[in-house]
N, C-alpha and C positions, 0 to 999 in steps of 0.2 A: 504494500500500500504506500501511497505518497502522503506524507504529512507536511503541514505548514508549521513553521516555528516562528514565533515572534515574541517580543518583550511583553510582559504583562502590563496592562494599563489599569487605570483607576477603577474601571468597572469589571475587572476580571478576578478580583480577589476571592469573591464568594465561590466562583467556579473552581478556582485553584484549591480552596479549602475543602470543597466537596470531594475532589479527586484524591487529595492527600488523605483525608479521613477514611474514605472508602478503602484505600490501599493499606493504611496504617491505623486501624481502629484502636490499637493499644496506645497510640500517640496522637490523639486528635488535635487538629489545628484548624481553626475557623478562618473565614475570610478576614474577619476583624483582626485576628492574630497575625496573619500575613501583612495586612495593611500597617498595623502598629510597628512590626519589626522593620518593614521597609522605611517607614518614616524615621524611626530611631536611627537606623544605620546611616541614612543620609544626613540626619541632624548631627551625628557624631563625626561626620567626615569619612566614614568607612566606604569601601567599595562593595556594592551589593547589587544584584540583579536577579530577576525571576523571568524565566523563559517558559512559554507554553507550547505544547504540541496540540495541533488542532486537526480534526477531520471536518472540513467545511467550517461551520461556526462552532462546532462542539469541542470543548476543551477535554482532551483525553489524557494529557500528561502535563506534569509540572516539574520544573527543575529550578530550585531556589538556592542561590549562592549568597552567603553572608560571611561576616567576620565575627569571631567570638570576643566580646568585650572583656571576658575574664581570662583570656589567653591570647591577647591581641598581638598580631604581627601584620604589617602592611601588605605582605605578599603571601600570607597563608589564609586559606579559606575553608569554609564548611559548605558541603553540598547536601541538599535534600532533594531526591529525585523519586518521583512516583508516577506510575502509569495506571490508569483505571483498570481494575482487575479483569474486566471483560475484553480489554485491548492489549493485554500483555502478550509478549512473544510475537508481535506483529511488526516490530521495527520502530515504534514510536520512541522507546527508550534510547535506542541507538541514535536516532536522529537528534533527540534532545542532547545526548552526551556530546555528539560531534559539535553542536553549536556552543555548548558550555565550554568544551575544551578550547575552541578557537577564542572565545571571550577571555578565558583565564590566561591564555598565552598572551593575548593583547594587553592584559594587565600585569604582565611579568610575574605570574604566580610562581612561587616556590613549591607549593603543595596544596592539595585539597583533600579534605577528609569527609567521609560519610559513614553511616551505620547501615548494616544489613543483617536481618535475621539469618542465623546460620541454617535454619531449616527451610528457608525460602527456596522454591523450586527453580528460580531464575536468577535472583540478584547476586549470589556469590560468584557464579560462573560469569555473569555479565561483567562484573567489576574486575575479576581476575584477568579476563581477556583484554581488558583495556588498561592493564598495567597497574592496577591497584593491588596493594599488599595488606594482608590482615595484620593488625597490631593491637592486641588487647580485646577483651570481651566485656560486655555490659549486660546487666539483667534488668528487665522491667518486671515489676511484681505488682500484684493487686491483693487487696484485703477486702473481704465481704463484711461490711459493718453490721449486717443483719444477724450474723452468727458470732460476732466477736464478744468474748466474755473477759471482763477486766478484773475479775475477782482475784486472780493469781498475782496481781500487782499491788495489792493493798499494803503488803509488808514493805515493798520498795518505797511507796509513797510515804508511809509513816516514818521510815528510816530517814529519808531525805528531808521531810518536814521537820523532824527532830533536830536536824543539822542546820535548819534555817533556810532551806532552799524552797522557793515558791515559784510558780509559773504565772505569768501575766500576759494578757493579750495586748496587741496594738490598739484595739478599741479602748481598752481600759486605760492604757498609757496616754492616749489622746484625750480621753475624757477628763483625766486628772491634770491635764496641762503639764505633763512632764517636761522640764526644761531641757533644751538642746536635744529634743527627741530624735530628730533626723540625723544629727551628727553622731549620737550615741548608737543608733541602729546601724549606721554606716560603719562605724568603728568596730562594732561587734561582728558584722558580716565579714569585714576585711580580716579580722583576727581568725575566725573559725574556718574560713575557706582556705587558709594557707596550706594545709596538709591534705586537702581533698585530692584523691588520685585523678589524674587527667591525662589526656593524650599529648597535650602541648604544655610547656611551662606556663605557670600562672603569671598573670600580670596584674598590677593593682587595679581595683575597680574604683573608678573615679566617683566622686560625690554626685556629679551630674548623671552618670550612667546609672548609679544606684537609684537615684530618685526617679528617673524616667522609666527604667526597666523593671524596677521592683515596686516602689511605693506608688507610682502613678499607673501601674498596670490595672486596667479595669477589672481583671479577673482576680486580683488579690482579695483575700477574705480577711478583713481586719480582726474578726473574732477568732481566726485560726492562724494568725501570725503571732507566734508565741515566743516569749523570752523567759529564760530561767534566770532567777536572781538570787544572790547570796550576799548578805551584808551590804546591800546597796550596789554591788557589782553585778554586771550582767555576764553570765557564764555559759550561755548557750542559746540557740534559737532553732525554730523550725517554722515552715510556712506552708500554707495550702492555697492553691489557686483553682479557679473554675474557668473553663473555656465554654463558649456557647456551642462548640462543636460536640459536646458530650455532657451528660449529667454527672459523670465521674469527677471526683476531685483529684487534682494533681499536686504532688509534693514538690516544693522547692528545696532550698538548701537546709539540711539539718546538720548542725555542727556544735561542738562544745569546745571551750577553751582548753588548752593543753593540760593545765593543772587539774582539771575536773574530769578528764576522760577516764573511762573505765570504772566509774562510780555510779552508773545508773541514770545520769542526767539526760542522755539522749533518749533512753527508754521512757523516762518521765515526760519529756517533751512530746514524744510520739503518742503516748497514752492520752495526754491532754488534747492533742490534735484530733485523735480519733473521736473523743467525746464531743469536741467542738463540731466535727463533721456531722455527727449524728444529730446534734441540735439544729444544724443547718439543713437537715433532711436528706443528706447524702446516704447512699447505700454502698458505694464502692470508692476506695482510694487507690490511686496508682502512684508508684515511685520507680526510680531507676538508680542503679549503682554500678560502678565499675567492679569487675570480678575480683580485683585486688583490694577492694575496700572491705576487708574481712569484718572489722568491728561493726560497721553499719549493716552489712548483710546479715550478720548474726542477730542484731537487734530486730530487724524486719522478720527474719525467719521465726524467732521466738514469739513475736506478736501474731504470727499466722499469715503473713504475706506469702502468696503463692507465686513462684517465679514462672515467667514465660520462658520459652527457649531463648538462649543467649543471642545477643546481637554482637557482631564483630565490627570493630572500628577499622575501616579500610582507608589507606592513604595512597594517593597518587602523587609522586614527586616529579617535578618538571626539570 
């Protein structure tokens, strides 16, 4: 078949979101999500573009290239490529990749990374034939809130409460008029993200990026953006987001300061997040972790998160 490829325009985001979510239901992304990211990337001065494969007027594939603000390099990119399930294996992905590759070369790319489920019938071979190499694995996991039982964690809660640890939500902190709230939240996230396993070296997350990408995200749930506190110091955080592409809640960064790791604080934060999610009417929470992030995988496993088949991080170097 012959496919047309062009840049996505302002009125294409919803169609791009539908194709992506149909292809990747475990990682839903709406048109509003695509639009927001495109606006952010341009506002930060990054190089980003989204290409569409069309059959006539119908969008059958999407390839979105962006740059990671938490591991930024001007010549390193992230790719998300999806073809409508009913159109896979017909050449739309090949046509999209050829156009993406030409654009990346034009921008002097050093590398581009993408994720693919290792059990996918097409994606691993497709990427390997185009020079991508697998480096590292990631797990998406889901927890059914309708069956979750928190009684096993009462002792942990009591033990940490006796030590003076408490959990507070962003909604509460805002209502109380917490001084320097944004600056403190930015400092906490900057601290706890330092040791998160990642494919590329971490770079500082600027205050501007933090505010726009996290605090101003319309999907952020203030009642489920949680901070662990001890003696006036913030020692950990977790966040939940909602996308209009799915009723499921999505987990952002969960992290604990170095001196408090291994003492149950991450589990406590997750426990409070699950309760907040229930109060918000959610029935399923999704999260993702690198395979070498053993402590957080262990926390999620104990809570009852069920892992999907692993995704492999593929890199193509130029």
